[in-house]
N, C-alpha and C positions, 0 to 999 in steps of 0.2 A: 596476464589475466588475473583477476582477483581470486584469492583463495578463501573468500568469505563463505562460510557455510550458512545456508538459509534453511534451518531445520524447521520447516513449517508444520510437520507432523512428527510425533514421536510416540509410537505405540509400544509401551514397555511394561513388563511385569515389575521392573525396578530400574534404577539408573546404572546398573552395573556395566552396561554396554559402552560406557563413556570411553573406555580404553580402545574401542574399535572405531577407527577413523574413516570417515567418508568425505570426499571432496567433490562438490558438484560445480561445474563451470559451464556457463556463467551463472552467478547467483541471481542477478537481476538483468532483465532485457527491456530497456526503455525504447519505445517505438513511436514514430510519428507517421500519420497517414490519413486515410479517408475511410469512411464506412463503406463496406462492400469489398475492401481489399483483402488479399490473402498474404500472410507472411510465413516464412519458414525459417526455423532456427535449429542448429545442431547443439545438442547438450552432451557433455562428457562427464561420466561418473568414474571417479578414481577410488578404488577399493584398497585401503591401506590396512585392512584387517587380515586375520589369519585364516579366514574361511571364505568360500565362494558365496556370493550373495545373489539372490534372484529378485527381480523387480517386475511388477506389472505397472504399465504406464497409465496414468489417469490425469484428467484435467478437472479443476474446480474453479468456479467463478469466485472472485474476491470482491466483497461488498463492504460498505461502511455503514454500520448501524450504531446510533448513539455515540458517534465519534470514534468507534473502534472497528477494526477489521473482523470480518467473519467469512467463513468459507462455505460455499453452497454447491451442492451436487450439480453436475452438468445437466442442463435441460430443465432445472427447476424454475429458472427465470425466463420470462418471455423473450428477453434479448440476450440469452446466454451465449457468451463467447466460448465457454468451455465445451458446449455441445458441438461445436464445429471442429474440435481437435482431431487431427489424424496423426498417429504416431507410427514411425517406421524405425525399428520393429516395435510391435505393441508390448513385447516382453523382452527382457534382457537378463543374461547371467554374466556377472563380473567375477572373474577368478581372483584369488588372493594376490595382493601386490600387483594388480593389473588395472586396466581401465576399459571402458566400453562407451559407445556413443549411441544416441537416439536422435532422430530428427522429428520435429513437431511442426505441423502447419495449422494455423488458426485463420479463420475467415471472419472478419468483423461483420456483425449484423447491420442491416440498413439503419436501425435506430439503436442507440446505445445509452443506457442510463448509467452504466458502470464502466470502469476504465481499467480493470485488471483481471488477470487469470493466472493460475498457477499450474505449471506442468509438473506433475508429481511422480517421482520414482517410489512406488509403494512396495516396501519389502514384504516378501512372502515366506521367507525362511528365517527362523529365529537364530539370533546370535546367542550362544550359551557361554556363560561365565560361572563356573562352579554349578550351583543349583539354580541359578537365575537365568531367565530367558527374556529376550527382547526382540521386537520387530522394529527395524529402522526404516524411516522414510524421509526423503529430502525432496525439496521442490525448487524450481526456478520461477521467480515472479516476473510476469510480463505486464508492463504498463503501456497504455495507449493514449496518445495525445492526438485529438482530431480537430481541435480548434485552438484559437489564441486566447480563450477566456480563462486565463490563469490569474488567480487572486488569493491573497493570504491576508487574513485579519489577525492583528496581534493585540494582546492585552498589554496594559502599561508595564514598563520595564520594572522588574523587582531586583533590588540590589541587597544582598545579604552581607553585612560587614564581616570582616575576618574575626576569627576567634583563636583561642589558644590551640585548637586542634584542627582548624580548617582555614583556608584562604577565602578571600572575598569571592562572591559568586554573583553573576548576572544571569537573570532568568526572565523568560517571557513565554507565556502560553499563546500558541498560535492555532488557527484553524484554517483549513483549506475551504474557503467559501466559493471557489470557482467551480468549473465543470471539468477541469483537467488536472492530472497529477502535477505536483510541484515539489521542488527540493529547496526550501529556503535555507540559505546559508548567510552568515554575516560576521561582522567584526565588532567587538566591544572595546572601547577605550575609556580610560579613566584620566580625568584632568584635575589638577589641583586648583586652589582658590584663585590663582592668577591666570588660569586657563592653560597652564603648561602641561604638556603630555607627560603623564606618569608611566603609562604602559598600555599595551593592547593585547587582546587575546581573541582567537576565533571562537565562534559558536559551533557546536557540533551540528552537522547537517543531518536532516531527517527527511526521508521521502514520505510525502503525504498524498494520499488519494483524496478525491473530492469528498468533503464532509469529515475528514479525519482530523483529530486534534493531537497536539504534542506540546511538550515544553522544551524550548531551546535553551541550552545551558552553556555558559562560558565560565570556567574557573580561572580566576586571575592568579598567576603563580607568584607574583612578587609581594614583598612586604609593603604595608601601608602604614606610615607613621601616623600618630594622632593628628586629626585635622578634619577639615571638610573638603569633600571632593564632589565631582560631577561625573556620572557614568553616562556614556552615549553608546547606543547600539544601532548599527546600520545593517539592515538585511537586504539581500539581493533577491527580488521576486521577479524572475524571468527578465532580468535586465532593468527592472524598475526598483529604485531605492525606497526603503521604508525605514525611517529614523525614529528612535525612541530615546528618551533621556530620563534620568532620575538623579536625585541627590544622594550622597553617601556620607555619613558621619562616622568617623573612627574614634571612639572614646580613648 
């Protein structure tokens, strides 16, 4: 299981609670199905802090506006997925150095403009460090794919030459212009003037909801002597390749 922390909300008087560790598993739940279906998932919260923590369970819809994610209170949207959430139990107390679990059921509405919802453990008791207090909340992101309309549009490949303090970098801004979540990943290669492979490097994967934008980046770890090169990036979009290329000159 992944130990990735998805800190979707952090209500804090300050950042002093960083020493208090919470682990929520799973961090992301990608699901495929059809509208009208119900899905149930168990969520486990591990409390590695020195105090007992209490949480109220909530759900919020995740929407994309102007290319970025926003969280909307359950029921505010006409096709709210969060409004269907049923938590068992609805509240939980997790003792120090212990764990607890909650199950959540979502029912997909007949029509869906959005494809994501977050199941949130909202902290109700403060973590105190010295004179500082903080309320901690973590959430699991659920994404739903209900069709095969997956599409990613990419801007031209940008290649940043190496410098005295940084390696060469390949970058491309992408946008999910389809109706379903997508996780574009890819590989970048650098060729010399004779077309010989100099090296390759993977792009960092990013999960994109419909309408969401991101910049995919690959940092080339090797040295590049003075000369002219060609960089080629190939992305995997739900099994379909997308290839970009650009020239690179190293003075």
